[in-house]
Structure formats: C-alpha cells, structure tokens
N, C-alpha and C positions, 0 to 999 in steps of 0.2 A: 408502641415504636418497634419493639423486637419483632412482634408479629408482622408488622408492615415490612420490616426489612427482610424477614424469612420469606414472605410471599413475593416481594420484589425480586430477590435472588432466585426463586424458583420459576419465575415468569420468563419462559425461554422464547416466547413469540411476541413479547411487547415491543413497543416503539423504542423504549429507552435501551433494551438489550440490544436491539439492532444498531441504534446509535453508538454504543459502547464499542460494538465489534467493529463498526466502520471507522470510528475515529482512531481506536487502537491499531487497526490494520494500517491506517494512513501514516499514523506516526512511526510504526514499526518499519513499514516499508521504506519510509524516507531515511530512517537511520541506516537501514540496510544498503540503500542506494549510496548514501554519503560514505559509508566504510568501504564500500566496492569502488567508488570513484576514487577515494584517496589512495587506496592499494594500487589500483591500475596506473593512476597518475604518476604515483612515485616510482612504480616499476618502470614505467616507460621514460621518465626522466632520467633514470639510472641508465637505461638502455640507449638513450638518444645518441650519443657519439657513435655507437656501433650501428645504429639503424641509418644514420646519415651517411655512413660509409658503404654499408651493404645495400639497404633497400628503403629509401625515405618513404615509399608508399605504405610501409606497415604502420607507420605512427598515424597516418590519416585514417587508415582502416580501423585501428584500435580505438581512435577517438569517435569514429562513426559508430562502432559497436557500443561505446560507453553512452553515446548519445540515445542510440535506440533502446538501450537498457532503461535510461531515465524516462524516455517517453512512454515505454510500456508501463512503468510504475505510475506515472500520471494518469494514464488511461484506465489502469485498474483502480486507482483511487477515485477517479470521477465515476466509474461504474458502481463502487460502494456508496458513494453518495446519492447516486440515482437510485439504488436499491434501498437505501435508508428512507428516501423520499417517498418511493413507492409503498414501502411497508407501513409509512404513517397514514396513508390514505385507506387502510383497511377499516372497514366498519363492521362491528360485532356488537351484539347485545348479550344479555344474560339469558334471554329467552331463546336466542338461536346463536349458539356458539359456532364458529367456523372450524372445521375439522381439516 
C-alpha cells in the first residue's frame, strides 16, 4: 500500500491528479469569490448613504463589476472541468508512453 501511495503521489500526469487540481481550484476560487463579494458588499453598504447623495451610478457599477468577477470565476471553473474531461480521454500503454 505504501508503494502504491508513493507511486500515486509521484504520478503528475494521471487523471486523478488532474481531477484533484481541478476540484481544488474550483473550491478555492469559490471561497475567494465569496470573500471578495462579502468585502465589496459590506463596503458599499457602508458607503450607500454617501453614494446616494453624490453619485448613485457608482453602486450599480460596483455591482456589475462584482457580477463580472463571479462570471469569470465560473468560466474558469468550467474550463478546468473541460480540461479534466479531456485529460481523462488520453490513451497510453506501457509499450508506447506519451511524452
């Protein structure tokens, strides 16, 4: 079992490694987006009285920027899942390894 785990940890081109990278990135990017969304929303909630008196368009602009940030993270997450799916389609054998 120990030898299997060492070989598994050393396999940098395997489908499991690609899946771990993809899922880890998706989870971490979602956490980053959540933290940034909370910070931005709390900040603009605090500035809301000032923004309504000065320029109410700033709130809408900040919300659009936050939505664009969220969409970009979703697009990158989908690209990682596609990459994981495509990497699972690799065909290799012991006789002819792919370099």
